[in-house]
Each structure stands twice: as structure tokens, then as C-alpha cells.
N, C-alpha and C positions, 0 to 999 in steps of 0.2 A: 554578509547576510545576517539579519537579526536573529538572535536566539529564539524568539517566540515563533518566528516564521519557520525556522528549522524544526522546532519541536512539533509544530502544527502539521508538518508534512509527514510525520512518522505514521500517521494513520494508514498510509498507503504502502508501507513497507515494514518488514521486520527490523526492529531497532538494531540488532547486531549486524545485519547485513549492511545497513547504512553506516554504522561505525567502522566497518571493515573495508568499505569501498571508498577509496580516496577520490573517486570521480563523481561521487553522489551529488555534491553541490552543483557540479556542472550539469548533471542529468536533470536536476530540479529546474535549473535555469532554462535549459533547452525545452523541457516539457511546459514550463510556464509560457515561453515564447511560442511554442508550437500550438498550444491550446488557447492562447490568449486569456488565460486565467490570471486574474490580478491577485496580488498579495492580500488586498483588502477583501476580496471574495473568499479566499481561503481562510482568512482570519475570522470572518463573519460566520462561516460554516462551523469552524472549530468552536467559536464562542457560543454557538447555539447548542453545544454538546453533541454536535454532529447529528442533530435531529431535524433541522429544517430541510426543505426540499433542495437538493443539489441541482445546480444548473448543468447544462450539457458540457460546458468547459471544465467543470470540476470532475465530472465523470470521465472525460477524455484525458484529464491530467492523471487520474488513477491508471488508466490504460497505458498511457505513455510511460509512466514510471515502471509499471509491471513489465512492459515489453522490453524496456532498456535493461532490465535486470534478468530477463529470460524467464520470468514467472508467468507471462502470458504470451503464447505463441499461436498465431493465426486464430485469435479469438478464443483459444482454449487455455484454461488454467493449467499450468505445468506445476502441479503440486509436488511432484518428485524433485524438480529443480529447486523449489523453495526449501524443501526439507533437506536436500543435499547441501544447500548453501549454509544451512544452520548446524548441521551435525558436528562440525569441527570447531564451532565457536565455543570457547570455554564457558562463557556465561550462560549458554543455552543447554549445555549437556544435561543438567539436572531437570530441565523443563521440557525435554524432548517428548516424553509421553503425552503431556498436556498439549503441546504444540502440534504434535502429529495427529492427535484426536481432533483438534480444531481444524487443521488443514484438511483432514479427510472428510469432515462434516461439510466442508465448503467445496469439495472437489468437483462436483457436477453442476454447480450453479451456472445458469445461463440467463442473460438479459435479452433485451430487445435488439441490441447491437453490441459491438465489441466494447464500446465505452460503458454502456450500462452493465455488461457482464463484469468488467473490471471493477466497477464501483460496488456492485452487489457482492462480489467476492471479498473485496476489502472490508465491507461492513460486516460480512459473515465472519471473517477472520478476527475482526475486532470484537464482535459479540462472543466469540469462543476464546477470546484472550490469546489468540495465536499471533497477534501483531501488536505493535505499540500504539500509543495514543492515549488520550485521557480515559481513565476508567471510572 
């Protein structure tokens, strides 16, 4: 997998969780296949500074990744699971107050469907600097 592709997908997950999960690349591939999102579409979205209109495949890719990590369950953001997955990560310990604040700000976001919800949560987390991605 190309490094730029890997870094581009960080917008949908917390970086430390990605680094600690040896199955993450497999999850990414599964989600790309399941949602029929192409690497080119993902790169185009990232190149736009994540400001262009996402297609449904991109939104569902966010949902797929969040579900596979246990951060989205039955269409509901599992903020506690996200925070619990980070609390023991050494590089996150000093950042937990900021991350917790961002996660809590995004806790109740709902979209028009589960894919839209996952995408909106991801963008909220990015906005609050609670997840990785280009800043």
C-alpha cells in the first residue's frame, strides 16, 4: 500500500489506534472493496483539503472503518470506545484532555443515514483536532 494512501485514510481514525492495530491495512482494503471507493477518489478528496463534496462511497468508507474499530455501533458514535482505545497509548496520554473535549463535542452528531453520520463525526473530530489528517 502506498504511503500517501495510508496517510490519506487517517482522517477517518485516530492515528494511534491505526498504528497499534496490525489489522488496519486489511480493514482499509475490506472497506474499500465493500464501499467500492477507489484510491483515486480518496486521494482527490484529501487533495482538496477535505473540502469538496464527498460522494456516498467516501461516507460509507468512514462508516465501515468506524464500525470495524467499534467506534460506530448501530449507527451510534461510541465515543467511550474511542476514548478507551486511546487512553493507554503512550503518545496520546498528554493529549487526552484535548482529544476528550473534541470527542465529546462530536458525541451526538447524526446524519441522514449511518454513512452520513460516520462522515460527519469524522469531520467533526478532525475539526476539533481529535483525529489525524492534514491540519
